N, C-alpha and C positions, 0 to 999 in steps of 0.2 A: 139817284140813279144818273150815271156819266153818260154821256153822247159818243156819237163814232170817233168826231173831233179830240176828246180826250184820248183815244185809245192808243196802245204804243203802234209802231209805224208796221209791223210787222203784221197786225189785225186791222191797221186801219186801209191799209192797202189791198186788202184782200177782197175778192168777188163776191164773198159771202157777208152780211149785212151782220157784223157781230158789233155789240154792246155790252159796256160792262157796269156793273152794281157792285155795293158793298154787301154779304150776306155775313150775318152775325146768328152765332149760335155756339151754346153754352158758354157766352160771355167770351168767346173770341170774334173778332171779323176780319174777313179775309176776301181781298178781290177775286169775283168771279166772271169771266166772261163767258155772253150769253150770245147763241143764232140758234135759228133753226123754228120748225115748228114739228108738231108731231108730241111722238110718246117722249116720254124726258131719257136719256144719255148721260150719265157724270163721266166724264172722260180725266182722269188723274195722271197729270204729265210726269217724265221721268227726269231724273237727273241728267246733265242740270238743270232743267227749267223749259220754260214752253220756247223752243227752238223752233225754227220754220220746219223741221220735220214734223213733229209735232202738231203741230196747224193745221198742215197738210192732212195728216190724218183726221185731225176734228173734224176740218171741213168735209171731207167725204161720210162721216157718219152723220152730218146736215142735210147734204145733197140727197143723201139714201132717204132722208124724208125724217129726220127727228132733232126734239129740240135738245141743243147742248149745252150742259155747262162746263166750263172745262176752270175749276180753280187755282188761282196762282199760289203754289207754295212754296216757293223757294227759287234763285236765280233771275238775272233780267230778261224778262219777257223780249224774244226776238235775237239775243244773244246766239252767236254761232257757237258749235261745243269745241272745246279742247281741252287737251289732257290736264294743262294747269285749271284751267276754270272747272272742270268738272270733279276734279279733286279736292278743289275747295267747297264745292258744293257736297260732295261725299263726307267730307270733317265738318261741314256746317250741321249737315244731319246727324252726325255720330255724339255732337254736343246740345245738340236743342233738344228741350225737354218733350218736345212732338213726336221726337221719333227716338224708338227700343231697336237699335237696328242687330241687337244679339239676342232679341228676346224670342226663343223657339216656342213659347207658348203661351203667348198674351200678346197683344195687340198694340199699337203705337195712339198713345193718345189722342191725336190730330185723325183717328177715325171716328171720334165722337163728334168732330165736327162738320165731316163728311157725311156721319149719316144724318144730320140736322139739315143738313142741304140736301141729299136724297130724299129725304121727307119734304122737304119745302117744294122740289122737285116735283114728286109726285102728285102733290096738293095742288100744284098749277096745272099740271098736262094732264092727267088724271090717266085713263086705260087700266089695264093687266097690273102695271109695275114702270118702273125703270129700268134701264141696263146702264152698269158702273164698270167700268174698265179702266185698271188698274198697270202700270208697266214699270218694270225694274224696282225701284227701289218701292214704289205703292204698289207693286202687282200685287201682293197681298192683300193690298186691305180691299179688294172685288170681294174676297172670301171673308173678313171681318166684316161687310157691310150689309152679309145674305144673312145678318141674323134679324132684320127688320125683315117684314113679310111685305114689303111694297119693291124691293129689291128683286128682280125677275129674272134680270140677266146680266150674271157677273162672267166677267171676264179677266182672268189671268196673264198679264203677257209679260213673259219672262222674271215673274216671283220672285224678287232676289233679296226678302228677307226671310230669315236671320240671315246676316252675311255667313257663309257655311264653311265656320271654323268647329273642327269636329262633326262626328258620327249623329251625335243630338240634332245638331242645327244643320246639319246637308238635308235630313228630313222635316226641321221644322216647319211648322205652315206659320209661324207669326200669329199664332190664336190659343186664344184661352181652352180648355180644358169645357168649361161648359156653353162656349159660344160653339165648339166644335160638334157636340152634341146639335146644335140646333141647325146646324149648317149641315150634319149627318141625314138630321129628318128630313129636311126640306128636299135636301137631294135626292133619300133613300125612299121617302112614303110620301111626299108629296110631289115627286114630279120635277123638282124646281133643277134645270141643269148647269152643269158650271165647264165653261170651256177653257183650257189653259194653252197654251204657248210656250216653248220653245224650243232654244238648239241644240242640238244634242251635244255640240262639245261646249258649252258656253258654262263655263267655271261659275259663273255667281248663280246658276240657277240649276244646281245636278241634278242628275236623274234621279234620285234618291227622292228629292221633294215631290215629283211626278209618281215615284210608285208609292209612296204614302197616301197620294190623293187617292189615288186607285184604288187602294187597300181600304180609305175610308168612304168615300161615295161610289164605288163600284160602279154601275153604269149610269150611275149621277154626272159622272166627268168624262170631258171628253176631252180628247189631247189631241194637238197637233206636234207633232216631233219632225221638225224641218232637219236633216243632214248636213252637219257643218264637220263631218271628221275630213282628216288627210285626202286629198283625191275625190272628194262628191263631185258628183256629175253635173255641178251646176255652180261651180266653182265658189261655192261659198266660204270665204275665210272662215279658218278654224276657230277665232275668236268673238264672230257672230254674237251680237247679246239681242238688238232691238228689235225686234220681228217685223211689227207694222212702223216702223218708221224709219232709223238711220241706216239700218241695213236692208228695209223694203228694196227690191228691185221688181220694177213697175212694166213687168208684161208676163201677160196676161197666161203664160204657159211654166212662171215660177215658181216655187213654193211659196214665199213668201206672200206674191202677189194673190195666189190661192187662200192663204191664209188671212190675207186680210178680206176677202173677198167673203170668206165663213164668215167673219167676223159679225160683216156686214149682215148678211142673211139669216144668222144666230140673235142678233138683236131683233129682225122681223117677224121670226119666226114666234119668238118669247113675246114682244110688245105688241104687235100689231094684231089683235086677234080679238 
């Protein structure tokens, strides 16, 4: 385990006490940043990596009374997003054996490592279970993690896999048919809720994907769709994408802030009982 002095500047300068460790699961070892106490929540960052808006979100989860595990999957911790940097990380994901960006009916291999991380966090923190939030490229991963009974609060923020090329992929959930059966049973019969968020005009997370989730999970799916159409009342840009990070407007009456507040409330409802 590494201490605070070994942390990237983004996290070492935080008012949250982060520490770093290496976690091995299924033969893979990756760095995981940890902070907080209470029920466990895995925060899975988006493209291009753990940049400041992602760490700010994770810190909010810590301050809401949770033990956060934030794995470092790609990118450079603390580096601000630029168009070129984002494209480079997308290209890296496209050729990586850990991500299957076009698979509509199968999960990326990295989810096996994430499942092991969730299991380990649950063993450490206890309680009813753990939460998991994925964003963008990792958004659907929270659904894949739900096949394990200790994942009790899955959140899909702008889930963007598979890349929406063609009708099947626009409706794709990036889980196998067998895993979807488990997810459906947990949501429809066991009462485990799934929370999903997207902007209405987000080309990376099309409306067909949320329609499919409604069809599969029924009342087990809670959706937050934020109006980003031209002329919307909050002035949200048409290509807004990252609900609780880059496109968050931190004002109490703004729909993105309400979405963030709902995520924290959702974690509390599912994990603090």
